[in-house]
Residue frames as qw, qx, qy, qz and C-alpha x, y, z in Angstrom:
[[0.450, -0.747, 0.365, 0.327, 26.32, 135.26, 56.50],
 [0.725, 0.634, -0.263, -0.066, 28.79, 135.23, 53.59],
 [0.756, -0.460, 0.400, 0.239, 31.65, 132.93, 53.68],
 [0.454, 0.772, -0.390, -0.215, 34.70, 132.92, 51.59],
 [0.912, -0.195, 0.343, 0.113, 36.80, 129.97, 50.57],
 [0.410, -0.448, 0.516, 0.604, 39.91, 129.29, 48.50],
 [0.513, 0.475, 0.641, 0.315, 37.90, 129.03, 45.30],
 [0.139, 0.958, 0.198, -0.154, 37.74, 132.67, 45.12],
 [0.059, 0.886, -0.420, -0.185, 41.45, 132.84, 44.36],
 [0.880, 0.334, -0.322, 0.101, 43.92, 130.69, 42.33],
 [0.699, -0.602, 0.320, 0.215, 46.73, 129.08, 44.38],
 [0.522, 0.772, -0.360, 0.035, 50.07, 129.80, 42.80],
 [0.945, -0.259, 0.052, 0.192, 52.72, 127.14, 43.18],
 [0.329, -0.715, 0.443, 0.429, 56.43, 127.55, 43.39],
 [0.665, 0.623, -0.290, -0.292, 57.70, 127.32, 39.75],
 [0.981, 0.034, 0.032, 0.189, 59.64, 124.18, 38.75],
 [0.551, 0.641, -0.192, 0.498, 62.52, 126.35, 37.70],
 [0.300, -0.778, 0.291, -0.469, 62.70, 127.91, 41.24],
 [0.888, -0.377, 0.205, -0.168, 62.75, 124.51, 42.77],
 [0.899, 0.307, -0.031, 0.310, 65.42, 123.18, 40.49],
 [0.275, 0.707, -0.283, 0.587, 67.63, 126.17, 41.19],
 [0.592, -0.653, 0.285, -0.377, 67.08, 125.63, 44.92],
 [0.972, -0.162, 0.151, 0.082, 68.40, 122.13, 44.68],
 [0.721, 0.523, -0.117, 0.440, 71.31, 123.15, 42.50],
 [0.003, -0.771, 0.277, -0.573, 72.28, 125.91, 45.01],
 [0.814, -0.520, 0.156, -0.207, 71.92, 123.46, 47.80],
 [0.930, 0.047, 0.110, 0.347, 74.76, 121.41, 46.25],
 [0.551, 0.248, 0.036, 0.796, 76.71, 124.30, 44.87],
 [0.222, -0.693, -0.402, 0.556, 76.34, 127.40, 47.17],
 [0.369, 0.878, 0.247, 0.176, 75.57, 130.71, 45.59],
 [0.624, 0.144, -0.084, 0.763, 78.54, 132.89, 44.86],
 [0.212, -0.716, -0.324, 0.582, 78.92, 136.23, 46.41],
 [0.403, 0.591, 0.370, 0.594, 78.11, 138.67, 43.58],
 [0.255, -0.392, -0.293, 0.834, 77.50, 141.52, 45.91],
 [0.006, 0.383, 0.546, 0.745, 74.65, 142.81, 43.62],
 [0.217, 0.135, 0.406, -0.877, 71.68, 144.97, 44.64],
 [0.073, -0.432, -0.832, -0.339, 67.99, 144.10, 44.45],
 [0.213, -0.068, 0.133, -0.966, 65.23, 146.73, 44.61],
 [0.106, -0.295, -0.949, 0.031, 62.10, 145.36, 46.27],
 [0.376, -0.295, -0.121, -0.870, 58.61, 146.63, 46.19],
 [0.231, -0.057, -0.907, 0.348, 57.14, 145.35, 49.37],
 [0.447, -0.633, -0.469, -0.425, 53.53, 145.20, 50.71],
 [0.163, -0.642, 0.383, -0.644, 53.53, 147.02, 54.07],
 [0.844, -0.412, 0.093, -0.330, 52.06, 144.22, 56.05],
 [0.963, 0.067, -0.123, 0.231, 55.16, 142.09, 55.31],
 [0.228, 0.815, -0.335, 0.414, 57.77, 144.75, 56.31],
 [0.540, -0.629, 0.500, -0.252, 58.61, 143.55, 59.94],
 [0.924, -0.026, 0.380, 0.011, 58.91, 140.05, 58.63],
 [0.743, 0.612, -0.036, 0.269, 61.03, 141.03, 55.67],
 [0.051, -0.877, 0.409, -0.247, 63.36, 142.92, 57.82],
 [0.685, -0.442, 0.578, -0.040, 64.39, 139.54, 59.43],
 [0.886, 0.303, 0.313, 0.162, 64.50, 137.75, 56.13],
 [0.416, 0.869, -0.166, 0.209, 66.58, 140.56, 54.62],
 [0.296, -0.770, 0.559, -0.081, 69.36, 140.12, 57.29],
 [0.764, -0.126, 0.631, 0.051, 69.56, 136.43, 56.68],
 [0.752, 0.610, 0.218, 0.126, 69.52, 136.77, 52.98],
 [0.265, 0.916, -0.274, 0.124, 72.12, 139.42, 52.79],
 [0.476, -0.646, 0.595, -0.045, 74.38, 137.42, 55.19],
 [0.785, 0.001, 0.616, 0.070, 74.04, 134.25, 53.25],
 [0.695, 0.603, 0.337, 0.198, 74.28, 135.70, 49.77],
 [0.503, -0.210, 0.145, 0.826, 76.36, 138.77, 49.93],
 [0.071, 0.564, 0.485, 0.664, 73.70, 140.76, 48.10],
 [0.015, 0.244, 0.420, -0.874, 72.04, 143.90, 49.45],
 [0.029, 0.613, 0.761, 0.210, 68.30, 144.82, 49.25],
 [0.042, 0.005, 0.070, -0.997, 66.73, 148.21, 48.82],
 [0.027, -0.464, -0.882, 0.080, 63.14, 148.17, 50.12],
 [0.202, -0.091, -0.078, -0.972, 60.24, 150.37, 49.26],
 [0.057, 0.342, 0.890, -0.298, 57.18, 149.48, 51.41],
 [0.279, 0.095, -0.044, -0.955, 53.59, 150.51, 50.56],
 [0.706, 0.244, 0.454, -0.485, 50.14, 149.55, 49.66],
 [0.586, 0.037, 0.749, 0.306, 50.02, 146.93, 47.05],
 [0.433, 0.746, 0.505, 0.045, 47.86, 148.87, 44.82],
 [0.022, 0.971, -0.130, -0.199, 50.09, 151.86, 44.85],
 [0.483, -0.483, 0.655, 0.324, 53.15, 149.83, 44.28],
 [0.586, 0.384, 0.685, 0.199, 51.45, 148.17, 41.36],
 [0.313, 0.939, 0.142, -0.026, 50.58, 151.59, 39.80],
 [0.183, -0.859, 0.391, 0.275, 54.28, 152.62, 40.28],
 [0.522, -0.149, 0.768, 0.339, 55.58, 149.49, 38.50],
 [0.538, 0.607, 0.571, 0.131, 53.12, 150.08, 35.62],
 [0.214, 0.977, 0.010, -0.009, 54.45, 153.66, 35.24],
 [0.654, 0.606, -0.305, 0.335, 58.01, 152.48, 35.03],
 [0.426, -0.798, 0.379, -0.196, 59.35, 152.49, 38.60],
 [0.481, 0.527, -0.699, 0.044, 62.68, 150.43, 38.51],
 [0.692, -0.399, 0.501, -0.332, 61.87, 147.57, 40.95],
 [0.236, 0.372, -0.875, -0.201, 63.28, 144.10, 40.53],
 [0.234, -0.202, -0.946, 0.097, 60.94, 142.00, 42.69],
 [0.393, -0.359, -0.118, -0.838, 57.35, 142.67, 43.72],
 [0.137, -0.179, -0.902, 0.367, 56.02, 141.26, 47.11],
 [0.349, -0.357, -0.293, -0.815, 52.25, 141.82, 46.91],
 [0.342, -0.065, 0.687, -0.638, 49.56, 141.38, 49.57],
 [0.767, 0.317, 0.287, -0.477, 47.56, 139.67, 46.90],
 [0.601, -0.003, 0.700, 0.385, 47.84, 137.31, 44.01],
 [0.455, 0.794, 0.397, -0.067, 45.73, 139.54, 41.58],
 [0.109, 0.945, -0.176, -0.253, 48.26, 142.30, 40.96],
 [0.350, -0.480, 0.734, 0.329, 51.29, 139.99, 40.30],
 [0.561, 0.356, 0.735, 0.135, 49.08, 138.00, 37.88],
 [0.344, 0.913, 0.169, -0.141, 48.18, 141.35, 35.99],
 [0.019, -0.849, 0.417, 0.325, 51.72, 142.22, 35.71],
 [0.482, -0.081, 0.826, 0.282, 52.55, 138.73, 34.19],
 [0.516, 0.582, 0.621, 0.092, 49.66, 139.21, 31.72],
 [0.232, 0.968, 0.049, -0.079, 50.75, 142.72, 30.75],
 [0.791, 0.461, -0.144, 0.375, 54.29, 141.67, 30.18],
 [0.032, -0.839, 0.302, -0.451, 55.82, 143.45, 33.02],
 [0.617, -0.506, 0.577, -0.173, 56.79, 140.44, 34.99],
 [0.170, 0.386, -0.875, -0.236, 58.76, 137.23, 34.06],
 [0.847, -0.055, -0.285, -0.446, 56.31, 134.46, 33.10],
 [0.864, 0.008, -0.491, 0.109, 56.70, 131.48, 35.45],
 [0.296, 0.348, -0.505, 0.732, 58.43, 133.43, 38.22],
 [0.440, -0.424, 0.142, -0.779, 55.35, 134.09, 40.36],
 [0.541, -0.190, -0.807, 0.138, 54.56, 131.98, 43.45],
 [0.539, -0.752, -0.134, -0.355, 52.74, 132.47, 46.88],
 [0.367, 0.421, -0.582, 0.591, 55.23, 133.32, 49.57],
 [0.002, 0.035, 0.689, -0.724, 52.65, 133.64, 52.39],
 [0.302, -0.608, -0.636, -0.367, 48.93, 133.51, 53.37],
 [0.003, -0.338, 0.371, -0.865, 48.21, 136.47, 55.74],
 [0.307, -0.472, -0.776, 0.283, 46.12, 136.44, 59.00],
 [0.068, -0.587, -0.117, -0.798, 43.76, 139.38, 59.48],
 [0.418, -0.323, -0.665, 0.528, 43.51, 140.54, 63.06],
 [0.204, -0.846, -0.218, -0.442, 41.36, 143.04, 64.92],
 [0.638, -0.087, -0.441, 0.625, 43.77, 144.58, 67.39],
 [0.231, -0.900, -0.091, -0.358, 43.49, 147.22, 70.22],
 [0.253, 0.468, -0.587, 0.610, 46.09, 148.58, 72.70],
 [0.603, -0.434, 0.277, -0.609, 43.54, 147.94, 75.51],
 [0.016, 0.319, -0.945, 0.067, 44.52, 144.75, 77.15],
 [0.287, 0.201, 0.893, -0.283, 40.96, 143.32, 77.84],
 [0.468, 0.411, 0.006, -0.783, 38.86, 144.74, 75.05],
 [0.698, 0.373, -0.437, -0.428, 39.28, 141.89, 72.49],
 [0.383, -0.304, 0.872, 0.001, 39.35, 138.10, 72.75],
 [0.198, 0.206, 0.896, 0.340, 36.85, 135.91, 71.07],
 [0.127, 0.687, 0.620, -0.358, 34.32, 138.69, 71.12],
 [0.212, -0.164, 0.347, 0.899, 35.32, 140.57, 68.11],
 [0.082, -0.470, -0.691, -0.543, 31.91, 140.39, 66.34],
 [0.312, -0.741, -0.578, 0.141, 30.15, 141.58, 69.49],
 [0.341, -0.528, -0.048, 0.776, 32.48, 144.49, 69.93],
 [0.085, 0.030, 0.483, 0.871, 32.01, 145.61, 66.31],
 [0.193, -0.560, -0.700, -0.399, 28.22, 145.16, 66.47],
 [0.349, -0.699, -0.443, 0.439, 27.95, 147.04, 69.85],
 [0.356, 0.699, 0.145, 0.603, 29.85, 149.89, 68.20],
 [0.505, -0.839, -0.134, 0.151, 30.95, 151.24, 71.69],
 [0.610, -0.247, 0.202, 0.726, 34.09, 152.94, 70.15],
 [0.098, 0.801, 0.009, -0.591, 34.89, 156.25, 68.44],
 [0.389, 0.718, -0.453, -0.357, 37.07, 155.19, 65.67],
 [0.873, -0.059, 0.477, 0.079, 38.02, 151.97, 63.89],
 [0.091, 0.718, -0.527, -0.446, 40.97, 151.94, 61.55],
 [0.854, 0.183, 0.475, 0.106, 41.29, 149.95, 58.41],
 [0.303, -0.272, 0.534, 0.741, 43.56, 150.10, 55.36],
 [0.435, 0.434, -0.213, -0.759, 42.11, 151.70, 52.17],
 [0.743, 0.173, 0.627, -0.156, 40.12, 148.84, 50.53],
 [0.622, 0.761, 0.027, -0.181, 40.78, 150.11, 47.15],
 [0.405, 0.752, -0.505, 0.128, 44.54, 149.79, 47.27],
 [0.158, -0.459, 0.807, -0.337, 45.29, 147.52, 50.29],
 [0.583, -0.102, -0.757, -0.276, 44.17, 143.87, 50.19],
 [0.267, -0.206, -0.789, 0.514, 44.02, 143.84, 53.99],
 [0.228, 0.189, 0.252, -0.921, 41.74, 146.68, 53.86],
 [0.575, 0.026, -0.492, -0.653, 39.57, 144.99, 51.34],
 [0.453, -0.158, -0.868, 0.127, 39.43, 141.89, 53.63],
 [0.028, -0.193, -0.546, 0.815, 38.47, 144.15, 56.51],
 [0.443, 0.107, -0.156, -0.876, 35.56, 145.61, 54.48],
 [0.592, -0.047, -0.711, -0.376, 34.38, 142.06, 53.62],
 [0.302, -0.159, -0.810, 0.477, 34.47, 141.11, 57.40],
 [0.150, 0.218, 0.357, -0.896, 32.42, 144.18, 58.30],
 [0.562, 0.095, -0.394, -0.721, 29.93, 143.43, 55.47],
 [0.511, -0.067, -0.856, -0.047, 29.69, 139.81, 56.58],
 [0.221, -0.264, -0.738, 0.581, 28.77, 141.00, 60.09],
 [0.010, -0.735, -0.612, -0.292, 26.28, 143.44, 58.80],
 [0.362, -0.765, -0.257, 0.466, 27.89, 146.44, 60.28],
 [0.522, 0.119, 0.286, 0.795, 29.58, 148.15, 57.31],
 [0.006, 0.657, 0.316, 0.684, 26.99, 150.91, 56.73],
 [0.549, -0.768, -0.323, 0.064, 26.44, 151.38, 60.50],
 [0.658, -0.571, 0.022, 0.490, 30.07, 152.31, 61.20],
 [0.559, 0.607, 0.198, 0.529, 30.94, 154.50, 58.17],
 [0.072, -0.935, 0.041, -0.345, 31.28, 157.63, 60.35],
 [0.709, -0.643, 0.285, 0.056, 33.68, 155.74, 62.73],
 [0.902, 0.212, 0.132, 0.353, 36.08, 154.53, 60.03],
 [0.157, -0.863, 0.365, 0.311, 39.59, 155.96, 59.88],
 [0.922, 0.369, 0.075, 0.089, 41.56, 154.72, 56.66],
 [0.485, -0.610, 0.449, 0.437, 45.10, 154.24, 56.53],
 [0.438, 0.658, -0.455, -0.410, 47.01, 154.57, 53.14],
 [0.638, 0.243, -0.729, -0.049, 48.35, 151.15, 53.79],
 [0.782, -0.447, -0.432, -0.045, 48.34, 148.51, 56.64],
 [0.587, 0.045, -0.362, 0.723, 51.38, 150.16, 58.14],
 [0.076, -0.293, 0.049, -0.952, 49.73, 153.32, 58.65],
 [0.685, -0.439, -0.389, -0.432, 46.61, 151.65, 59.90],
 [0.736, -0.262, -0.485, 0.393, 48.67, 150.15, 62.76],
 [0.287, 0.131, -0.233, 0.920, 50.17, 153.59, 63.56],
 [0.368, -0.476, -0.218, -0.768, 46.61, 154.91, 63.93],
 [0.804, -0.445, -0.367, -0.142, 45.75, 152.33, 66.55],
 [0.730, -0.085, -0.365, 0.572, 49.15, 152.32, 68.30],
 [0.185, 0.187, -0.151, 0.953, 49.00, 156.11, 68.70],
 [0.010, 0.458, 0.723, -0.517, 45.44, 155.89, 70.09],
 [0.213, 0.186, -0.223, -0.933, 43.92, 157.74, 67.28],
 [0.716, -0.102, -0.445, -0.529, 41.64, 154.82, 66.86],
 [0.641, -0.442, 0.504, -0.374, 40.64, 152.47, 69.69],
 [0.745, 0.001, 0.665, 0.052, 40.90, 149.36, 67.46],
 [0.439, 0.657, -0.339, -0.511, 41.71, 148.37, 63.91],
 [0.963, 0.190, 0.186, 0.043, 42.22, 145.60, 61.36],
 [0.063, 0.817, -0.549, -0.166, 45.76, 144.80, 60.83],
 [0.773, 0.290, -0.564, -0.033, 48.08, 141.86, 60.08],
 [0.865, -0.495, -0.078, 0.026, 48.77, 139.38, 62.77],
 [0.802, 0.126, -0.125, 0.571, 52.41, 139.64, 61.83],
 [0.124, 0.674, -0.118, 0.719, 52.46, 143.31, 62.85],
 [0.632, -0.649, 0.025, -0.423, 51.05, 142.52, 66.16],
 [0.957, -0.219, -0.002, 0.189, 53.63, 139.72, 66.78],
 [0.493, 0.685, -0.245, 0.478, 56.47, 142.08, 65.87],
 [0.666, -0.312, -0.418, 0.533, 59.00, 142.01, 68.87],
 [0.266, 0.157, -0.045, 0.950, 59.32, 145.77, 68.36],
 [0.370, -0.618, -0.395, -0.570, 55.65, 146.42, 69.37],
 [0.050, 0.285, -0.566, 0.772, 55.72, 148.14, 72.70],
 [0.570, -0.028, 0.377, -0.730, 51.94, 147.47, 73.40],
 [0.090, 0.000, 0.985, 0.146, 50.68, 143.96, 73.27],
 [0.489, 0.030, -0.013, -0.872, 47.10, 144.86, 73.88],
 [0.575, 0.135, 0.774, -0.226, 44.40, 142.41, 72.86],
 [0.264, 0.293, -0.582, -0.711, 43.22, 140.92, 69.60],
 [0.782, 0.284, 0.442, -0.335, 40.57, 138.95, 67.73],
 [0.180, -0.252, 0.786, 0.536, 42.07, 136.70, 64.94],
 [0.619, 0.323, -0.052, -0.714, 39.52, 136.85, 62.18],
 [0.723, 0.054, 0.688, 0.016, 38.41, 133.38, 60.92],
 [0.196, -0.234, 0.643, 0.703, 39.66, 132.99, 57.27],
 [0.171, 0.466, 0.847, 0.190, 36.07, 132.02, 56.20],
 [0.011, 0.805, 0.440, -0.397, 35.02, 135.55, 56.73],
 [0.189, 0.828, -0.210, -0.485, 36.97, 137.14, 53.93],
 [0.810, 0.561, -0.171, -0.003, 38.60, 136.20, 50.69],
 [0.884, -0.252, -0.020, 0.394, 42.10, 134.41, 51.26],
 [0.083, -0.952, 0.230, 0.186, 44.96, 136.74, 51.85],
 [0.898, 0.079, 0.236, 0.362, 47.27, 134.75, 49.50],
 [0.059, -0.906, 0.258, 0.330, 50.46, 136.88, 48.86],
 [0.872, 0.328, 0.176, 0.318, 52.50, 136.45, 45.66],
 [0.340, -0.691, 0.344, 0.537, 55.86, 137.39, 44.85],
 [0.788, 0.546, 0.243, 0.150, 57.01, 137.96, 41.17],
 [0.511, -0.279, 0.307, 0.753, 60.28, 138.65, 39.36],
 [0.361, 0.834, 0.182, -0.376, 59.73, 141.86, 37.32],
 [0.772, 0.571, 0.111, 0.256, 61.17, 142.42, 33.85],
 [0.078, 0.925, -0.284, 0.241, 63.51, 144.95, 35.17],
 [0.458, -0.632, 0.608, -0.146, 65.13, 142.43, 37.36],
 [0.961, 0.222, -0.007, -0.165, 65.09, 139.53, 34.90],
 [0.785, 0.393, -0.334, 0.344, 68.90, 139.57, 34.56],
 [0.212, -0.720, 0.440, -0.493, 69.66, 140.70, 38.13],
 [0.605, 0.096, -0.778, 0.141, 71.35, 137.81, 39.95],
 [0.024, -0.049, 0.637, -0.769, 70.34, 139.24, 43.41],
 [0.633, -0.003, 0.060, -0.772, 66.73, 139.24, 42.43],
 [0.785, 0.086, -0.542, -0.287, 66.90, 135.70, 41.50],
 [0.359, 0.176, -0.783, 0.476, 68.75, 134.75, 44.55],
 [0.332, -0.127, 0.383, -0.853, 66.11, 136.39, 46.62],
 [0.775, 0.030, -0.252, -0.578, 63.38, 134.25, 45.05],
 [0.705, 0.117, -0.694, 0.088, 65.45, 131.12, 45.68],
 [0.099, 0.186, -0.690, 0.693, 66.04, 132.09, 49.28],
 [0.562, -0.119, 0.147, -0.805, 62.24, 132.33, 49.93],
 [0.865, -0.027, -0.347, -0.362, 61.97, 128.63, 49.33],
 [0.402, 0.321, -0.758, 0.401, 64.52, 127.72, 51.84],
 [0.569, -0.468, -0.664, 0.130, 63.69, 126.13, 55.18],
 [0.341, -0.279, -0.371, 0.818, 65.05, 129.08, 57.11],
 [0.159, -0.108, -0.215, -0.957, 62.85, 131.60, 55.13],
 [0.536, -0.392, -0.619, -0.419, 59.68, 129.50, 55.51],
 [0.534, -0.401, -0.617, 0.416, 60.40, 129.22, 59.38],
 [0.145, -0.132, -0.146, 0.970, 60.77, 132.98, 59.67],
 [0.338, -0.196, -0.414, -0.822, 57.58, 133.63, 57.69],
 [0.606, -0.441, -0.628, -0.207, 55.47, 131.22, 59.78],
 [0.429, -0.244, -0.524, 0.694, 57.07, 132.63, 63.05],
 [0.017, 0.115, 0.075, -0.990, 55.67, 136.03, 62.21],
 [0.404, 0.324, 0.560, -0.646, 52.09, 134.87, 61.95],
 [0.559, 0.359, -0.403, -0.630, 51.65, 133.85, 58.36],
 [0.889, 0.076, 0.424, -0.157, 50.16, 130.55, 57.27],
 [0.330, -0.350, 0.713, 0.511, 52.59, 128.67, 55.03],
 [0.614, 0.541, -0.082, -0.568, 51.73, 128.96, 51.37],
 [0.734, 0.435, -0.514, -0.087, 54.00, 126.18, 50.29],
 [0.928, -0.344, -0.053, 0.132, 55.68, 123.19, 51.88],
 [0.260, -0.845, 0.402, 0.237, 59.17, 123.82, 53.06],
 [0.662, 0.615, -0.426, -0.040, 61.71, 123.02, 50.40],
 [0.947, -0.269, -0.065, 0.166, 63.89, 119.96, 51.34]]
C-alpha cells in the first residue's frame, strides 16, 4: 500500500509582510475604499468562501467578484491573460508556477487551508468506516470523481483508488466531473451512487441530503494543501491586498475550520 506524507509537497507559510500588515490593521482599521477584487476560486472552496465573502465585504467595504472552477482550468485562464486579482487554488503547485513565471507577486503566496477528501453517498447507511470495502466490492453502477488532470481533489481520488488497488477495475464505472462542484452534483442528483468530494461540500448547511460518508485518511493521498496568491494584475489593488490580510484573521480561520478544512496556519493574534 502506498502512503503519502507532507514531504511530497512544500509547506508555504504566511509571508512576513502579510503578518506585519495584519498587525498594522489591527491597530489602524482598514479604510473603506469600496474597491472590487476579482477572485479565481477553486470549486471545492466555494461554499466556504461564500461565508468569508460576506464577512470580508461587511468589514472592509470592498466587493468581490468570484469565478469558481477547476484549479487547472483557472490556472490556464490566468496564463492566457484572464484579469483576476487573486487566485485560490486547490493545490500549492499552480500558485508556485505562477510565481516562477512572473504572473504572481513574489512573497504573497501562502497556504489558506488543507482540504479533507471524503467519499460521500446520499444513501444514509452505505458508508461509515467501510469505504475501502465498498470500493473493493464494486457493488455500484457509477462512482464520481473530479478530473484528475485539472482538479487536485480528482488527482487525490485517483491516488486513493490506486492505493486500494481498484483503479483499473472500476474504470468503466467512473464518472468524471469537470471540477469538484460538478462531481458533487453528479452524486446529489443520483447520477452516481457515490463520489469523492470535499468534506466542506458535505458540511455545507445548504446540502439537503446528509447521506453517509467515509473521510479518507490523509496518508492515502498527497496532502491537499491549498495556496492563495496575489496575481500581478492585482498587485496595486487595495481590495486584493485587504482580502489576503483578512484570511489571516481569527474570524476567517474559524470559518475555514468550521467548514471541514484543517488549519494550514496558526490563527493570527
